[in-house]
C-alpha positions in Angstrom: 28.0 -10.9 -8.1 26.5 -11.3 -4.6 29.3 -9.3 -3.1 28.8 -6.5 -5.6 25.1 -6.4 -4.7 25.8 -6.1 -1.0 28.4 -3.4 -1.6 25.9 -1.5 -3.7 23.3 -1.8 -1.0 25.8 -0.5 1.6 26.7 2.4 -0.6 23.0 3.4 -1.0 22.5 3.2 2.8 25.6 5.3 3.4 24.6 7.9 0.9 21.1 8.0 2.5 22.5 8.7 5.9 25.1 11.2 4.9 23.2 13.1 2.2 19.7 13.6 3.6 19.4 17.0 1.8 18.2 15.2 -1.4 15.1 14.0 0.3 14.5 17.2 2.3 14.2 19.6 -0.6 10.7 20.6 -1.7 9.2 19.0 -4.8 9.1 20.7 -8.2 6.0 22.9 -7.9 4.7 25.4 -10.4 1.8 27.9 -9.7 -0.3 30.1 -11.9 -3.3 32.4 -11.4 -2.2 33.6 -8.0 -1.7 30.1 -6.7 -5.2 28.8 -7.7 -3.6 26.6 -10.3 -0.6 24.4 -9.4 1.3 21.3 -10.3 3.8 19.3 -8.3 6.2 16.7 -9.8 8.1 14.1 -7.8 9.2 10.4 -7.6 9.3 7.4 -5.3 12.3 5.0 -5.3 12.7 2.0 -3.1 16.1 0.2 -3.6 15.8 -3.2 -2.0 17.9 -6.2 -1.2 16.2 -9.5 -0.6 17.4 -13.0 0.4 14.6 -15.6 0.2 14.7 -19.4 0.6 13.5 -21.3 -2.4 10.4 -23.6 -2.3 12.4 -26.5 -0.8 14.2 -24.2 1.7 17.5 -25.9 0.9 19.1 -22.7 -0.5 18.2 -19.1 -1.1 18.0 -16.6 -3.9 19.4 -13.1 -3.5 18.0 -10.1 -5.4 19.0 -6.5 -5.5 16.3 -4.4 -7.3 14.0 -1.4 -7.2 10.9 -2.6 -5.3 9.1 0.5 -6.6 10.1 3.3 -9.0 7.4 5.8 -9.6 7.0 9.2 -11.3 4.3 11.3 -9.7 2.4 14.4 -10.8 -0.5 16.2 -9.2 -2.1 19.5 -8.5 -5.1 21.8 -8.9 -6.7 23.1 -12.0 -9.1 25.2 -10.0 -9.5 25.5 -6.2 -12.1 22.6 -6.4 -10.8 20.6 -9.3 -7.6 18.5 -8.8 -5.8 15.7 -10.5 -3.2 13.0 -9.7 -1.2 10.7 -12.0 1.4 8.2 -11.1 3.4 5.6 -13.0 5.1 2.5 -11.5 7.7 0.0 -12.4 7.5 -2.6 -9.5 10.3 -5.0 -8.9 12.5 -3.3 -11.5 15.6 -5.4 -12.1 14.4 -8.4 -10.0 15.2 -11.8 -11.5 12.0 -13.6 -12.5 11.5 -17.4 -12.4 12.6 -17.6 -16.1 15.9 -15.9 -15.3 15.0 -12.6 -17.0 15.1 -9.2 -15.2 11.6 -7.7 -14.6 10.9 -4.3 -16.3 7.1 -3.6 -16.3 6.3 0.1 -16.6 2.7 1.2 -16.5 0.4 4.0 -15.3 -0.9 3.0 -11.9 -3.0 6.0 -10.8 -4.8 8.5 -13.0 -7.8 10.4 -11.7 -9.4 13.8 -11.3 -11.4 14.9 -8.3 -14.0 17.7 -7.9 -14.6 18.8 -4.3 -18.1 20.3 -4.2 -17.6 20.5 -0.4 -16.0 18.3 2.3 -19.1 16.3 2.6 -19.3 15.5 -1.2 -16.5 14.9 -3.7 -16.4 13.0 -7.0 -13.4 11.0 -8.2 -13.1 9.6 -11.7 -10.4 7.6 -13.6 -8.1 4.8 -12.6 -8.7 4.7 -8.9 -7.6 2.6 -5.9 -10.5 0.5 -4.8 -10.9 0.9 -1.0 -11.2 -2.8 -0.1 -9.7 -2.3 3.3 -7.6 0.3 5.2 -4.4 -1.5 4.0 -5.6 -1.6 0.4 -6.2 2.1 0.3 -2.9 3.1 1.9 -0.1 4.9 0.0 3.0 2.7 -0.6 5.1 5.8 0.3 3.8 6.0 3.9 3.6 2.4 4.9 4.6 1.4 8.4 6.5 -1.9 7.5 8.4 -2.7 4.3 5.3 -3.7 2.3 1.6 -4.2 2.2 0.0 -7.3 3.7 0.6 -10.5 1.6 -3.1 -11.0 0.9 -4.4 -7.5 0.7 -4.8 -7.5 -3.1 -6.1 -11.0 -3.6 -9.0 -9.6 -5.7 -6.8 -7.7 -8.2 -6.3 -10.5 -10.8 -9.9 -11.9 -11.0 -11.3 -8.3 -11.2 -8.7 -7.3 -13.7 -7.4 -4.6 -11.4 -3.8 -3.3 -11.3 -2.5 -3.5 -7.7 -5.9 -2.7 -6.5 -6.7 0.0 -9.1 -9.7 -0.1 -11.4 -11.4 2.2 -13.9 -14.5 3.9 -12.5 -16.0 6.7 -10.5 -16.6 7.1 -6.8 -18.3 9.6 -4.4 -16.6 10.3 -1.1 -17.0 12.7 1.8 -16.5 13.5 5.4 -19.5 14.2 7.6 -18.9 16.4 10.7 -15.2 15.4 10.4 -15.9 12.0 12.0 -17.6 9.9 9.4 -16.2 9.0 6.0 -17.9 7.3 3.1 -16.7 6.1 -0.3 -19.2 4.6 -2.8 -18.0 3.6 -6.2 -19.0 2.1 -9.5 -16.1 0.3 -11.4 -15.4 -1.6 -14.6 -14.2 -4.8 -13.0 -13.9 -8.0 -15.0 -15.5 -7.5 -18.5 -14.3 -10.9 -20.0 -17.4 -12.7 -18.7 -20.8 -13.1 -20.5 -22.5 -10.2 -22.2 -24.4 -8.0 -19.8 -22.3 -8.8 -16.8 -22.9 -6.2 -14.1 -20.4 -3.5 -13.1 -18.4 -3.7 -9.9 -19.9 -2.0 -6.9 -17.9 -0.9 -3.9 -18.6 0.9 -0.6 -16.6 1.9 2.4 -17.5 3.5 5.7 -15.2 4.7 8.4 -15.9 6.2 11.9 -13.2 8.5 13.4 -13.7 9.2 17.1 -10.8 11.6 17.0 -9.1 13.1 13.9 -10.1 11.9 10.4 -7.6 10.6 7.9 -8.8 12.8 5.0 -6.2 12.1 2.3 -7.2 10.2 -0.8 -4.6 7.5 0.2 -4.6 6.5 3.9 -1.4 6.7 5.9 0.6 3.9 7.5 1.9 6.1 10.3 2.1 9.8 11.0 5.0 9.5 13.5 2.9 11.1 16.2 1.7 14.1 14.2 -2.0 13.1 14.4 -4.4 11.3 16.7 -6.2 8.8 14.4 -8.6 6.1 15.5 -10.4 4.6 12.5 -13.0 1.8 12.6 -13.9 0.8 9.0 -15.8 -1.6 6.9 -15.7 -2.2 3.1 -17.9 -4.1 0.6 -16.8 -5.2 -2.9 -19.2 -6.9 -5.3 -19.5 -8.0 -9.0 -21.7 -10.8 -10.2 -21.4 -13.6 -7.6 -18.1 -12.3 -6.2 -18.1 -10.6 -2.8 -15.4 -9.3 -0.5 -16.3 -8.0 2.9 -13.8 -6.4 5.3 -13.6 -4.9 8.8 -10.5 -3.0 9.9 -9.1 -1.0 12.8 -6.3 1.6 12.7 -4.7 3.4 15.6 -2.0 6.1 15.3 -1.4 8.2 18.4 1.4 10.2 20.0 2.6 9.3 23.5 5.1 10.8 25.9 8.2 12.7 24.7 6.9 12.8 21.1 7.0 9.0 20.7 4.1 7.3 18.9 2.2 4.0 18.7 0.7 2.7 15.5 -1.5 -0.4 15.2 -3.6 -2.0 12.4 -5.9 -5.0 12.1 -7.7 -5.9 8.9 -10.0 -8.8 8.2 -11.2 -9.7 4.7 -13.5 -12.5 3.6 -13.1 -13.2 -0.1 -15.6 -15.3 -2.1 -15.2 -15.5 -5.8 -18.3 -17.6 -6.2 -19.2 -18.8 -9.7 -18.0 -15.5 -11.2 -14.3 -15.8 -10.2 -13.5 -19.4 -9.6 -9.8 -18.6 -9.2 -10.6 -16.8 -6.0 -11.7 -19.4 -3.5 -13.6 -18.7 -0.3 -11.1 -17.6 2.3 -10.6 -15.5 5.5 -7.5 -13.3 5.4 -6.0 -11.4 8.3 -3.4 -8.6 8.6 -2.0 -7.5 11.9 0.8 -5.0 12.4 2.2 -2.6 15.0 5.1 -0.4 15.9 6.5 1.9 18.5 8.2 5.1 17.2 11.1 6.5 19.2 11.3 10.1 18.2 14.7 11.0 19.5 16.4 7.9 18.1 14.2 8.0 14.9 13.7 4.3 15.2 10.5 2.2 14.8 10.7 -1.5 15.6 7.7 -3.2 14.1 6.0 -6.6 13.5 3.6 -7.7 10.8 1.6 -10.9 10.5 -0.6 -11.9 7.6 -2.6 -15.2 7.2 -4.8 -16.8 4.6 -7.4 -19.4 5.8 -8.9 -21.2 2.8 -12.3 -22.7 3.7 -11.8 -25.8 1.6 -10.2 -28.3 4.0 -8.1 -29.9 1.3 -6.4 -26.5 0.4 -3.2 -25.6 2.4 -3.3 -22.4 4.4 -0.4 -20.1 4.5 0.9 -17.1 6.5 3.8 -14.8 6.9 5.3 -13.1 9.9 8.0 -10.4 9.7 9.8 -8.4 12.4 12.0 -5.5 11.6 13.1 -2.0 12.4 12.7 1.3 10.5 15.2 4.1 10.7 13.1 7.2 10.0 15.9 9.5 8.9 13.4 12.0 7.5 10.3 10.1 8.2 8.6 9.0 4.9 10.9 11.2 2.7 14.0 9.2 3.6 14.2 6.0 5.6 15.8 2.6 5.9 14.0 -0.6 6.9 15.5 -4.0 7.7 13.4 -7.1 8.5 13.5 -10.9 8.9 10.5 -13.0 8.2 9.1 -16.5 7.9 6.8 -17.8 5.2 4.7 -20.6 6.5 2.5 -23.0 4.5 0.8 -26.3 5.4 2.6 -29.4 4.3 5.6 -27.3 3.0 9.0 -26.4 4.5 9.1 -23.0 6.3 11.0 -20.4 4.3 13.1 -17.5 5.6 13.3 -14.0 4.2 15.7 -11.1 4.9 15.0 -7.7 3.4 16.7 -4.3 3.5 14.9 -1.4 1.8 15.8 2.3 1.5 13.1 4.8 0.5 13.5 8.1 -1.3 10.1 10.0 -1.5 10.2 13.3 -3.3 6.7 14.8 -3.7 
């Protein structure tokens, strides 16, 4: 069975390299009313092979599965009114702890936006909560294989789905250098009657170009000059999460590019979410993109420092390389990492992932 998985993985990689036309074609797009009304349809698929040491680090478990499988639709109803909807089936086919294969299909994003002007837009629906730069990134444009290990620590206690929550937010870009996002969300409603809604706020300063997409990018492969200095605030009841982050994406000589990111989040569940203890979490990642070779070696480090001295801290470091065949449309990433936890054996992880992004 293990050999069959490896052969299947190799087959996918070979097909990716020899048939890039599938990812280069434009998405399904339909237009009406002279182009004022449009809809685009696409998908994201991330076949992945993973070998991970078990908790005792005496042997490992191999899995071949779809890290993400998403159907995507979006477009404009009028020049100012747009919509976006996306389903997800994360870890499709991966073997769970009980031995069964995971198959969890759900709607992940579903919102509408009305752009009064660049300085003021309204979003409503199931929206990604901008808890940090990494939390508000698109999974399709990540720099490494995945998000930081502790980026979505607030999802379970706030009853969010991979950082998404039901609500409304206002956002805008002032003089193309200052971004704000202020939101009111449902949050956790299982607490006592009259529990307040969830409040969020994010502010970003862009000395150069602004990252104006609803989802932030992980790298533009030297196509933009982005320096982003941001801070976020997330609050419900006695729960608070405060973050500070820095993102740098800039071209260098010969079309190469450098991408760096640093995120700090302080979570405090307080008396509202006792399952979320006080902690300081870090994410650091960086890469150099070689345009001619289409290669991007990278490193990612994430750590969780629990403030209770009796609680074990943990961290993860991963180094790898991305082969950007057609940038985010089609790429292959391979990485080796270490999972570290106090008073526990170190665990090794090897991952190979191919991405097909058609939207």
